[in-house]
Backbone as CSV, one residue per row, in Angstrom:
resi,resn,N_x,N_y,N_z,CA_x,CA_y,CA_z,C_x,C_y,C_z
1,MET,19.388,-8.511,1.223,19.108,-9.357,0.096,20.387,-9.033,-1.336
2,GLN,20.589,-9.785,-1.798,21.599,-9.753,-2.975,20.992,-9.951,-4.154
3,VAL,21.217,-8.761,-5.263,20.836,-8.992,-6.551,21.089,-9.844,-7.010
4,GLU,19.949,-10.868,-8.091,20.222,-12.057,-8.757,20.341,-11.433,-10.402
5,LYS,19.769,-10.544,-10.474,19.643,-10.482,-12.291,19.228,-9.357,-12.429
6,ILE,19.692,-8.453,-13.011,19.132,-7.353,-14.206,18.925,-7.952,-15.356
7,LYS,17.653,-7.203,-15.884,16.900,-7.284,-17.342,16.689,-6.218,-18.051
8,LYS,17.813,-5.805,-18.640,17.337,-4.103,-19.078,16.339,-4.455,-20.316
9,TYR,15.982,-2.946,-20.810,15.293,-3.093,-22.233,13.867,-4.358,-22.095
10,VAL,13.204,-4.698,-21.550,11.618,-5.229,-21.415,11.053,-4.819,-22.222
11,ARG,10.499,-5.045,-22.786,8.829,-4.762,-23.261,7.826,-4.661,-22.250
12,GLY,6.904,-3.607,-22.062,5.570,-4.301,-20.859,5.220,-5.479,-21.405
13,GLN,4.918,-5.391,-22.700,4.129,-6.778,-23.073,4.351,-8.141,-22.772
14,ASP,6.120,-8.132,-22.951,6.703,-9.063,-22.076,6.212,-9.402,-20.824
15,LEU,5.912,-8.502,-19.787,5.933,-8.449,-18.472,4.477,-9.694,-18.215
16,PRO,4.512,-10.191,-17.151,3.505,-11.195,-16.540,2.187,-9.878,-16.490
17,ILE,1.434,-10.668,-17.029,0.299,-9.912,-17.101,-0.173,-9.231,-15.667
18,THR,-0.106,-10.193,-14.461,-0.566,-9.574,-13.475,0.221,-8.486,-13.128
19,TRP,1.221,-8.102,-13.274,1.994,-6.821,-13.732,1.692,-5.881,-14.340
20,GLN,1.424,-6.240,-15.635,0.909,-5.186,-16.677,-0.262,-4.700,-15.622
21,LYS,-1.405,-5.682,-15.486,-2.955,-5.056,-14.617,-2.362,-3.798,-13.388
22,GLU,-2.040,-4.777,-12.589,-1.256,-4.068,-11.166,-0.796,-2.754,-11.612
23,MET,0.059,-2.467,-12.387,1.150,-1.456,-12.543,0.656,-0.324,-13.983
24,ASN,-0.893,-1.140,-14.235,-0.957,-0.287,-15.491,0.209,-0.170,-16.517
25,ILE,0.805,-1.128,-16.838,1.754,-0.609,-18.161,1.653,-0.587,-19.174
26,GLN,2.126,0.112,-20.324,1.877,0.172,-21.309,2.401,-0.905,-22.138
27,PRO,2.118,-1.800,-23.214,3.046,-2.821,-23.902,3.986,-2.424,-24.432
28,GLN,4.077,-1.148,-25.276,5.289,-0.685,-26.025,6.411,-0.179,-25.167
29,LYS,6.111,-0.077,-23.849,7.216,1.098,-23.304,8.095,-0.041,-22.726
30,PHE,9.384,0.292,-22.426,10.356,-0.457,-22.383,10.799,-0.395,-20.654
31,PHE,11.200,-1.322,-19.959,11.043,-1.378,-18.216,12.812,-2.087,-18.132
32,THR,13.232,-1.762,-16.512,14.422,-2.629,-16.345,13.992,-3.153,-15.430
33,VAL,14.185,-4.681,-15.195,13.335,-5.570,-14.174,14.406,-5.874,-13.228
34,ILE,14.483,-6.155,-12.140,15.782,-6.215,-10.671,15.219,-7.205,-10.326
35,LEU,15.539,-8.931,-10.188,15.121,-9.859,-9.508,15.841,-9.819,-7.637
36,LYS,15.566,-10.193,-7.464,15.874,-10.267,-5.712,15.751,-10.742,-5.133
37,GLU,16.488,-11.983,-4.825,16.101,-13.081,-3.295,15.845,-12.811,-2.502
38,ILE,14.514,-13.449,-2.027,14.236,-12.829,-0.907,13.976,-14.040,0.095
39,ASN,14.813,-14.008,1.486,13.985,-15.268,2.614,12.967,-14.868,2.977
40,VAL,12.077,-16.341,2.894,10.461,-15.957,3.065,10.936,-15.728,4.523
41,ASN,11.421,-16.811,5.447,11.827,-16.692,6.761,11.888,-15.501,7.114
42,ASP,12.157,-14.496,6.533,12.827,-12.815,7.222,11.878,-12.173,6.935
43,CYS,10.359,-12.584,6.601,9.052,-12.009,5.851,8.133,-12.380,6.551
44,ASP,7.242,-11.448,6.855,5.919,-12.073,7.684,4.655,-12.023,6.164
45,ILE,4.087,-12.754,5.965,2.833,-12.789,4.963,1.603,-11.873,5.469
46,ASP,0.963,-11.558,4.958,0.074,-10.561,5.208,-1.269,-11.366,4.697
47,ILE,-2.472,-11.029,4.928,-3.858,-12.164,4.701,-3.725,-12.423,3.564
48,ASP,-3.842,-11.165,2.737,-3.875,-11.878,1.247,-2.764,-12.166,0.656
49,GLY,-1.752,-12.893,1.431,-0.708,-13.393,0.736,0.446,-12.679,0.451
50,SER,0.563,-11.467,0.543,1.431,-10.242,0.315,2.694,-10.398,1.294
51,LEU,4.005,-10.001,0.802,4.906,-10.308,1.521,5.251,-8.920,2.094
52,MET,5.392,-8.893,3.659,5.811,-7.770,4.703,7.060,-7.735,4.843
53,PRO,7.761,-6.649,5.181,8.801,-6.360,4.984,9.022,-6.674,6.679
54,PRO,10.291,-7.483,7.314,10.421,-7.303,8.272,10.163,-6.555,9.286
55,GLU,10.328,-6.485,10.667,9.680,-5.688,11.885,10.835,-4.470,11.542
56,ASN,11.814,-4.989,11.517,13.483,-3.926,11.949,13.259,-2.826,10.510
57,GLU,12.677,-2.951,8.823,12.513,-2.425,8.333,11.365,-1.161,8.110
58,ILE,10.567,-1.447,9.427,9.084,-0.553,9.294,9.397,0.433,10.326
59,SER,9.323,1.670,9.383,9.402,3.042,10.394,8.945,2.759,11.610
60,GLU,9.618,3.392,12.593,8.877,4.058,14.367,7.833,4.628,14.250
61,ASN,7.877,5.519,13.043,6.811,6.588,13.333,5.264,5.849,12.666
62,LEU,5.590,5.165,11.866,4.679,4.175,11.154,3.951,3.350,12.388
63,ILE,4.856,2.820,13.265,4.500,1.938,14.366,3.583,2.520,15.336
64,LYS,3.830,3.736,15.661,3.559,4.284,16.546,1.982,5.313,16.051
65,ALA,2.300,5.417,15.109,0.810,6.283,14.118,-0.618,4.545,14.229
66,VAL,0.014,3.592,14.402,-0.638,2.671,14.162,-1.204,2.059,15.389
67,ALA,-0.004,2.168,16.021,-0.683,2.003,17.936,-1.966,2.865,18.075
68,ALA,-1.159,4.262,17.667,-2.366,5.721,18.242,-3.735,5.149,17.464
69,SER,-3.762,4.885,16.541,-5.442,4.590,15.680,-5.991,3.609,16.169
70,GLU,-4.965,2.211,16.403,-5.989,1.082,17.157,-6.381,1.532,18.561
71,GLU,-5.731,2.374,19.073,-6.053,2.899,20.968,-7.588,3.754,20.090
72,SER,-7.395,4.492,19.164,-8.352,5.762,19.214,-9.812,4.739,19.079
73,LEU,-9.347,3.725,18.133,-10.572,2.824,17.914,-11.216,1.613,19.211
74,LYS,-10.342,1.556,19.889,-10.928,1.157,21.174,-11.698,1.726,21.718
75,LYS,-11.515,3.291,21.813,-12.045,4.555,22.632,-13.312,4.509,22.106
76,GLY,-13.617,4.154,20.751,-14.613,4.740,19.900,-14.489,5.747,19.399
77,ASP,-13.309,6.187,18.880,-13.230,7.663,18.416,-13.165,7.733,17.059
78,PHE,-14.561,7.137,16.326,-14.160,7.153,14.874,-15.921,7.485,14.597
79,VAL,-16.341,7.532,13.216,-17.117,8.082,12.859,-17.990,6.611,11.986
80,ASP,-18.932,6.439,11.900,-19.677,5.121,11.033,-20.517,5.728,10.197
81,CYS,-20.276,6.152,8.917,-21.557,6.524,7.858,-21.978,5.594,7.565
82,SER,-23.147,5.342,7.196,-24.185,4.285,6.792,-24.510,4.325,5.576
83,SER,-24.378,5.682,4.924,-24.665,6.155,2.889,-23.364,7.120,2.824
84,ASP,-23.692,6.819,1.459,-22.873,8.098,0.827,-23.510,9.783,1.334
85,ALA,-24.376,9.448,1.679,-25.119,10.694,1.912,-24.274,11.526,2.914
86,GLU,-24.183,10.727,4.113,-23.931,11.097,5.506,-22.512,10.974,5.446
87,ARG,-21.874,10.246,4.814,-20.312,10.265,4.353,-19.778,11.704,4.000
88,ASP,-20.745,12.496,2.974,-20.361,13.254,2.055,-20.608,14.604,3.037
89,ALA,-21.492,14.676,3.735,-22.232,15.785,4.698,-20.674,15.804,5.912
90,LEU,-20.236,14.028,6.609,-19.156,14.739,7.066,-18.038,14.955,6.995
91,PHE,-17.295,14.793,5.501,-15.989,15.792,4.854,-16.794,17.155,4.791
92,ASP,-17.960,17.167,4.304,-18.354,19.012,4.115,-17.917,19.659,5.118
93,SER,-19.072,18.809,6.415,-18.362,19.669,7.637,-16.909,20.109,8.107
94,ILE,-15.983,18.744,7.674,-14.851,18.758,8.229,-14.047,19.815,7.561
95,TRP,-14.550,19.697,5.803,-13.752,20.769,5.454,-13.941,21.937,5.021
96,SER,-15.548,22.495,5.752,-15.771,23.402,6.110,-14.714,24.834,6.692
97,ASP,-14.791,25.856,6.241,-14.297,26.518,6.968,-14.832,27.337,8.144
98,GLY,-15.828,27.399,8.025,-17.022,27.949,8.819,-17.496,28.743,8.987
99,SER,-17.397,29.424,7.612,-17.874,31.099,7.301,-18.958,31.208,6.664
100,GLU,-19.855,29.822,6.449,-21.202,29.661,6.559,-21.963,30.097,7.381
């Protein structure tokens, strides 16, 4: 990737409204904006339209953790809470130190 343009001292109010909302930007603060050209052919596009980095930039540990998580789900190693009360009881039991 190559830096295309750097713009310093940009007021928050001058940034796109979607950025302001997404990053909770205060209008009076200043920012540096760095625009980089990305070859879309090098990236996958997620279901929601977000660009995903090339696979070679994804950590091996993350790939292994996701694979292990998928296997765990296939085995049925999960808990399905149907209410807030069940969820709260589950976390209470996990976080309790057993001294009760």
